[in-house]
N, C-alpha and C positions, 0 to 999 in steps of 0.2 A: 554483098560480100564486104565492100569497102565500108559500109555503114556499121557493120558489126565490128570491124577492126577499130574504127574510130571510137565506137562506144567503149570497147575495152581500154583503148589508150586514154580516153578522158575519164574513165572511172565511173561511168553511169550504169545503172541497173537495167534500163530500158531505152529502146530507140525506135523511131518510126520515120518514114519518108512519104512524100506524096507519090502519085502514080508515075511521074517522070523522073523521080529521084533528084529534083532540083532543090527540095526543101527537106532538111534533116532536123529532126527534133529528139532531144534526149531528156530523160528524167530519172529521178531516184525511186527508190523502193516505197518511200512513204507517199508517193503520189500515184494515183490511178488515172490514166489517160485512155479515154475511148474515142476512136476516131468516128466522127459523124458525117464528115464530108471530105472526100479525097478528090481534089481537082488538080489540073495541070498547073495552076497558078496559086493554089492555096491548099492548105490542109487545116481542118477544123477539129478540135478536140472538146470533149466534155471532161473537165478536170475535177477530181475529187481529192481533197487533201485532208489529212487526219486532223489538222488544227481548225478546219472550217466546217461549220454545220451545212452550209449551202454549196452546191456544186456551181461551178462557173465555166464559161465558155471561152476558149482561146482560138484565134485564127491566125495562123502564120502565113504571110503573104510573100510571094516572089512573082511580081507582075511582068507581063510581057512588055516589050518596048514599043509595040504597035498599039495605037489607040483603039483600033477596031478589035484586036484580040483582048484588050483589057476590058471591053464591054462585056465579054463573057464572065470575066472575074466580078465586075460590079453586079451583074445580074444574079451570079451564084450567091454573093453576100446578102442581096435583098431577099433571096429565097430562105436563106438561114435565119434571117431576122425574124420570120414569122414563127420559127420553131424554138427560138432561144427563150428560156425562162429562167432569168437570173442575170448576174453580171456577165458582161461580154467585153473581151478586149481583142482588138485587131492590130497586129503590128508586123513590120517587116519591110521589104523593098517594094514600094508601089510604082517605081519608075515614072513618077509624075510629081510635079511640085504644085503648091497651092497658090503662090504669088511670086512676084518678081524678086522679092528679098532672098529667096531660096536658090537663087541662080546668080552666078558671077561669070561674065564673059559670053561671047557668042551673040546670037540675035536676041532682040528684046522678047521677053516672055509676054504672050497674050493670054487673057483670061479664058478665052474660049477653049484653050488647051487644058484647062484645069476643071471645067464645068462638069464633066461627067464624073470625075472623082469627087468633087465637092457635093454634087447632088446625091451620090451614093452614100457618102458619109452622113448627109443630112437625113436620107431615108432610113438609114440604120440607127439614127440617134446618137452618133458618135461625136466625141469631143477630143480635141488634140490634148494628149496627156502631158505635153511638154517634152523638152529635149535638153540634155546637158552634154556638152562636148563640142567637137568640131562642127561649125555651122554647115559645112559641106561634107557629104559622105561619098561622093563620086567625083572623079575627075577624068578627062579624056587623056591625061598624061602628056599633053603636048606642051610646046614652049609657051612662054608668057603671052605672046601676041595672039596665039590661037588656043590658049588654054581655057577650058570651060569646066566650071565646078558647079555642082548641084546637091541640094539635099533631096534625096529620092526616097526618103523614108520617113515615116512617123514613128518615133521612139528609137529607131536605129536603122541599120542597113546590113545587107549580106556582105557589103564591101568593108565594113568595120565591125568590130566586136559589138554584140548587142546584149544589154542587161535591162530587163524589165522588172521593176520593183513593185510588188503588191503588199503594202503594209498599212496597218491601222495605227495611225499616230494620234496621240492625245492632243486636242486642240489647245493652243497656248491660252492662258487666261487673259481675259480682256482687261487692259489697263486703261482706265478712263482718265482723261485729262481733268485736272482739278485747278481751278483759278484760286490762288491763295491771296487773301485780302492784304497781307502785309506787303505784297509786291507793289501796291499802290503808293507805299510810303518811301519807296526807293527813289533817289534823286533822278536816276536815268529812266524811270519807268515811262513817263510821258513822251520822252524823246524816242524810245524804242517803239512805242505804239504808233507814233506819228510816222516813223520811217517805215514800219511794216504794213500799216493800214492801206489797203488798196493794191498791194503788190500781188503778183502771180503767186498764188499759194503753192501750186505744184513745183514751180521753179525753186521757191524758198526751201521746200522740203528736200528737193534733190540736192541743193547746195549744203544743207545740214548733213545729209547722208555722206556727201563727198568730203565734208570736213571731218567726219568721223573716220572715213577711210584713209584720208590724208594722214591722220595721226598714226594709223596703224601701218600704212604701206608706202608713205611718202609719195614720190612722183607717180607711182603706178596708179594713184587715185584718178588721174585724168582718164585712163582707159576705163576705170569703173564708171565714171560719170557718163562717158559716152555710151557705154553698154546699157546703162539704165535708160538713157534717152532712146536708143535703138529698140530696146525691148518694148517700151511704152508705145512707140511709134508703130511697131509691129503688131501689137495687140489692138490698137486703135485703128488700124488700116481697114478700109472697107473696099471690097472688091466690087460689089454690086448691091443694089437695094431694089425693093419693089415700089412702084408708084401707086397712086390711088386707084389706077385701073387694074392693079395685080400684075403688072408687066415688069419683068426684070430690066433694069437699066444699069449701065456702067459708063465710066468716064466721069471726070470730076465735074464738068459743066452740067451733064445730064443728072448726076446724082444730087448736085446742089439744087437744081431746079425742082426735082422731086421732093427733097427734104423741105424746101421752102413752101412748096404747095401744101405738103402734109401738115406742118406745124402752123401755117396760116389758117388752115381750116380747123385744126385742133384747138388753137387759142383764140378763136373768134367765133361767135355764134350770132346767126342772123336773128333779127327781131321778129318774133312770130306772135300772131294774135291767137291766144288760147282761151278755152272756156274755163273760168274760175268761179263760176256761180256757186259751186258746192262749198266754197270757202265761206260763204255767207252763213253757213250753219255754225261756224266757230265764232264764238262771242268775242268782241273786241276787248282787249285787256289794256290797251294804251290809247291815248288821244292822238289825233292827227299831228298836233304840235310836237308831242314827244317823239313820234315816229320820224318826223323830219329831223329831229336832233340826232336820232340813231343812225340815219343814212348820210348825215353831214360829214364831210371830210374833216378829220380832227386837225386843230391848229398846232403849231409848234408848242405853244404854251401848254396845251392839253397833253401832248406827247411827253413833254418834260415832266409834268406833274405825274403822269403814269410811271415814268422811269424812276422818279424819286420816291414813289410809293413802293418800289420793289424792296424786298428784304436783301440787305447787302451781303448776307452769308448764304443766300439760297439761289440755286440755278434752276432753269426750266427743264434741264435734262442732265443726265449723269456726266456728260462730257461737255457741258455748255458753260458760258460765262455767267457769273453771279451778278447781283445788282450792284455790288461795289465797282466792278468794272465799268458798267454803263455810266454809273453816276460820276466816277472820277474822270472818264475819258469823253464826257458829253461834248465838249468843244470839238473833238477830233471826229466823232462818229455821228454828229447831229444830222448831217445831210443824208446820210445812208439810212438812218432810223426813220427820218420823216418821209423818205421815198417809199419805204415798205408799205405803210398804211395807205399812201396815195395810190400806189399801184394796185392795191387790193380793191379800193373803191372804184377805180376807173377800169378795172378788168372787163373785157368783153367776151371772154372765153366761155362764160357760163359755168355752171356747177358740174364737175365731173366726179366720178367715182374716186373716193379717197379724200376729197376736199373736206376741210373742218365743218363746213356747213351741211354736208350731206346727211349726217344723222338727224340734224334739226329739221331739214326739209322732209325726211322720211317720217318723222314724228307728225308733222303738220298734215302730210298726206293720209297717214293712218288715222289721225283724229278726224279729218274731214270725212273719210270713208265711214268710220264708226258712227258718226253723227248722222250721216245720210242714211245708213241702214236703220238706225233707231227712228228716224222720221217716217219710216214706212208704216209704223204702227198708227199714225195719225191719218193715213190715207184711207179713203172710203173703199170698201170692197177688198182690202188686204186681208188674206187668210194667212196668219202666221203659224209658227210651230205650235202644235197643241200641247198645252200645259195646264196644270190645275189652276182654277180661277184665282185662288189665293196666292199663287206664286207670281213673281214679276215676269212680264212678258219680255222674252229675249229672242233675238234672231241671230246673234253672233257672239262669239267670244274671241278675244285677241290677247296675245301676249308676245311682246317684242315683235319679231317678224313673222309670227304664226297667227293665222286667222282660220276660225271655224265658223261656217255659216249654217244655221238651222233653218229649214224650210219645210213647209207642209207638203210640197210636191205639187201643189195646185198650179195649173196653167197660168192663172191670173197672178198668183204670187210671183212666178218668174217674170211676167211682163212688168209688174211693178218694180222689180229689181232692176231690170234694164232701163227703166225710165230715169233712174237716178244717174246724173252725169258722173263720169269717172273723174277722180281727182288726179289721176296719173297722167 
């Protein structure tokens, strides 16, 4: 009854509520909403809009204050996840916060109080859509000394007005940085580079943003600067991480130890004796002396010659520095430039996926495998793929990372294949 009264008062065409009447939803005639889950703590709709080709799912939440009763909500959302085919949004009052920054006053927040909610959102593949407005959506209404404020919602709260925006916005064009050569001719150029080189980049960028805001808003810029810092700290805050054994750990010291152990193992690789005899099938293209020159750490003179061979007007990437910068600022950046190749040659982490050397090593491995397969034709008793006598004898074709092996299916043929050591 009251739902219908409010529908008419607000001017909506349709309305629905969950089974206990704690959640009210209203929509216009150009939207079709079909209830797929009616729960005491949530109501889920499949929404069809005239402007969208694909349907999407929306779940409105009003969670219980008891953690045990909220478990029923988390389980119901997990069940819905298996039946959702398309975009899915979950919003409302979850009556739980994710970390200490969302609470002000009262007892210190413990991570264990948020784990059920965080695990549920992770299982459902959810990401926080962000929030604009008062940082706290609920208060106990008491005096300052006993006042507690919390953000009990993701996107909004039943205690405050809720507005969820779903819009497709054109991505702004990428504006690449370009280093202009005439800058090097300015009298103050080297002093600016000397002052900025080695500074904390993020701090410098924040100061530039603050300077712009200062010109626009004056003294209010201080609030802007601190808000930027708080936002970045909030995004970078880690509640817990998994260690090498796959166990969740929390606390600064425990997380630091787990991170140190992970990256120590990631960026170091034990020396292992491996079989490389198949590489003998690849003919040597360079002498031993020339190979020693290739693996030798370059000297400062050699690095300087390489820098001076750069095109002054050309950059390595769209937003990079061109040769003119490196050449004109050589005395300022020489130490950092020389440390880069030194770190490359002294690295102990081995070759990982994505390294510049990975494609070269893949080519070497493929070439060794190809030559090893070709060598099978010289083995006594090898029965290859049957072809005309005037045709070249082949047992494989390879292109890029694709390999097709031809075999007669003879048992001895397979045994000969296994006798060749693997290059991988």
